C-alpha positions in Angstrom: 0.7 1.6 1.7 -2.2 1.0 4.2 -2.8 -2.5 2.9 0.9 -3.4 3.3 0.7 -2.4 7.0 -2.5 -4.5 7.4 -0.8 -7.5 5.9 2.2 -7.1 8.1 0.0 -7.0 11.2 -2.2 -10.0 10.2 1.0 -12.0 9.4 2.5 -11.0 12.7 -0.6 -12.3 14.4 -0.4 -15.5 12.3 -4.0 -15.0 11.2 -5.5 -17.6 8.9 -7.0 -16.5 5.7 -10.4 -17.0 7.2 -9.5 -14.6 10.1 -8.1 -12.1 7.6 -11.4 -12.2 5.7 -13.3 -11.5 9.0 -10.9 -8.9 10.3 -10.5 -6.7 7.2 -14.0 -5.2 7.2 -13.7 -4.3 10.8 -10.7 -2.0 10.2 -11.9 -0.4 6.9 -13.1 3.2 7.0 -14.9 5.6 4.8 -14.7 4.8 1.0 -13.0 1.5 1.6 -15.7 0.4 4.0 -18.4 1.5 1.6 -16.6 -0.3 -1.2 -16.5 -3.5 0.8 -20.2 -3.3 1.8 -21.1 -3.1 -1.9 -19.0 -6.2 -2.9 -21.0 -9.3 -3.9 -20.4 -12.2 -1.5 -18.4 -14.3 -4.0 -15.9 -11.4 -4.3 -14.6 -12.2 -0.8 -15.0 -15.9 -0.7 -11.2 -16.3 -0.5 -8.5 -14.1 1.0 -6.5 -14.0 -2.3 -9.5 -12.9 -4.3 -10.4 -10.2 -1.8 -6.7 -9.0 -1.6 -6.6 -8.8 -5.4 -9.9 -6.9 -5.6 -8.8 -4.4 -2.9 -5.5 -3.7 -4.7 -7.2 -3.3 -8.0 -9.6 -0.7 -6.5 -7.2 1.2 -4.3 -3.9 1.1 -6.1 -2.6 4.5 -7.3 -3.3 5.5 -10.9 -0.5 5.9 -13.4 -0.7 9.7 -12.9 -0.4 9.5 -9.1 2.5 7.1 -9.4 4.2 9.5 -11.9 3.7 12.4 -9.5 5.2 10.4 -6.6 8.1 9.4 -8.8 8.8 13.0 -9.8 9.2 13.8 -6.1 12.0 11.3 -6.0 14.0 13.0 -8.8 13.3 16.5 -7.3 14.1 15.8 -3.7 17.3 17.6 -2.5 19.1 16.8 0.7 18.3 19.4 3.3 21.0 21.7 4.7 20.8 20.0 8.1 19.7 16.6 6.9 22.0 13.7 7.5 22.9 11.4 4.6 21.2 8.6 6.4 18.0 10.7 6.8 18.2 11.8 3.2 18.6 8.2 1.9 15.8 7.0 4.1 13.5 9.8 2.7 14.4 8.8 -0.9 13.7 5.1 -0.1 10.3 6.0 1.4 9.4 8.1 -1.7 10.6 5.3 -4.0 8.5 2.7 -2.1 5.4 5.0 -2.2 5.9 5.5 -6.0 6.5 1.8 -6.5 10.0 2.5 -7.9 12.3 -0.5 -7.6 16.1 -0.7 -7.7 16.1 -2.2 -11.2 14.2 0.8 -12.5 16.9 3.2 -11.3 19.7 1.6 -13.4 
């Protein structure tokens, strides 16, 4: 989720791959910053390679994705929740759990 926001921002700013490579370590914190500091230089020689490594390291495990998906099936509309707010909440949960429309059919 965080990385998606990062990519939206750097794309909005029309950053080149070289600028993305330089900017990413400046915004990483805690475990992500430590992870980056331990990477060998060749691991971040290209934006696509670094992007892949980041996603491999920080993507949710199958168990976490299952837990998030179970929230989707157990989420009831609140008594004072509008249909629009309910649908938006379900879409947000589905995105977080990486559930796509074709999986729901």
